[in-house]
C-alpha positions as CSV (number, residue, x, y, z in Angstrom):
1,M,74.1,-28.6,19.0
2,K,70.5,-27.9,20.0
3,S,69.4,-24.5,21.3
4,N,67.9,-24.3,24.8
5,A,66.1,-21.0,24.1
6,R,62.8,-22.8,24.1
7,C,63.4,-23.9,27.7
8,W,63.6,-20.2,28.9
9,T,60.3,-19.0,27.3
10,P,57.3,-19.0,29.6
11,P,54.4,-21.0,28.6
12,A,51.5,-19.3,27.0
13,A,49.3,-19.8,30.1
14,A,51.8,-18.0,32.4
15,P,50.5,-14.5,31.8
16,L,47.0,-15.7,32.4
17,I,48.0,-17.3,35.7
18,V,49.8,-14.2,36.8
19,M,46.8,-12.0,36.1
20,L,44.5,-14.3,38.0
21,W,46.9,-14.2,41.0
22,L,47.0,-10.4,40.9
23,S,43.2,-10.1,40.6
24,A,42.8,-12.5,43.6
25,C,45.0,-10.2,45.7
26,A,42.8,-7.2,44.8
27,M,39.7,-8.8,46.2
28,G,38.8,-7.7,49.7
29,D,36.2,-8.0,52.3
30,F,33.1,-6.1,51.0
31,D,30.8,-6.9,53.9
32,G,30.0,-3.3,54.8
33,P,27.1,-0.9,54.6
34,A,27.7,-0.5,50.8
35,A,27.2,-4.3,50.3
36,C,23.5,-4.1,51.2
37,P,21.2,-2.1,49.0
38,P,18.9,0.4,50.9
39,V,15.4,-0.8,51.4
40,V,12.7,1.8,50.7
41,K,10.2,2.2,53.6
42,Y,6.6,2.7,52.5
43,T,3.9,4.3,54.6
44,K,0.8,2.3,55.6
45,V,-1.3,4.5,53.2
46,D,1.0,3.6,50.3
47,Q,0.8,-0.1,51.2
48,L,-2.9,0.0,51.4
49,R,-3.3,1.7,48.1
50,A,-0.9,-0.7,46.4
51,A,-2.9,-3.7,47.8
52,I,-6.1,-2.2,46.4
53,E,-4.4,-1.7,43.0
54,V,-3.0,-5.3,43.0
55,E,-6.3,-6.8,43.8
56,A,-7.8,-5.0,40.8
57,L,-5.3,-6.7,38.5
58,P,-6.2,-9.9,36.6
59,E,-4.8,-13.2,38.1
60,D,-2.5,-13.8,35.1
61,A,-0.9,-10.3,35.1
62,V,2.9,-10.4,34.7
63,V,3.2,-7.5,37.2
64,L,2.1,-9.9,39.9
65,R,5.0,-12.3,39.2
66,M,7.4,-9.2,39.2
67,L,6.0,-8.0,42.5
68,S,6.6,-11.5,43.9
69,D,10.3,-11.4,42.8
70,Y,10.6,-7.9,44.2
71,A,9.3,-9.1,47.6
72,V,12.1,-11.8,47.6
73,L,14.7,-9.2,46.8
74,R,13.4,-7.0,49.6
75,D,13.6,-9.9,52.1
76,Q,17.2,-10.7,51.0
77,S,18.1,-7.0,51.4
78,E,16.6,-6.9,54.9
79,A,18.5,-10.1,55.8
80,C,21.7,-8.6,54.5
81,R,21.7,-6.0,57.3
């Protein structure tokens, strides 16, 4: 007579599926003030000084590309509010 013990063992993927279900339950609505990073406000004097310093940089400076990326992030942070 054959044993039916194999029929009662959960498949190997069962613990993974259970963990995914439980982690999905832990997710909540995070659309609050903590979801948007704060945006630093700069004075007009700081902005003018930064513009002068940026104009002094060579056209192929890596910092210019980084500043462009930073501007996009600032815009996204403002839109988040």
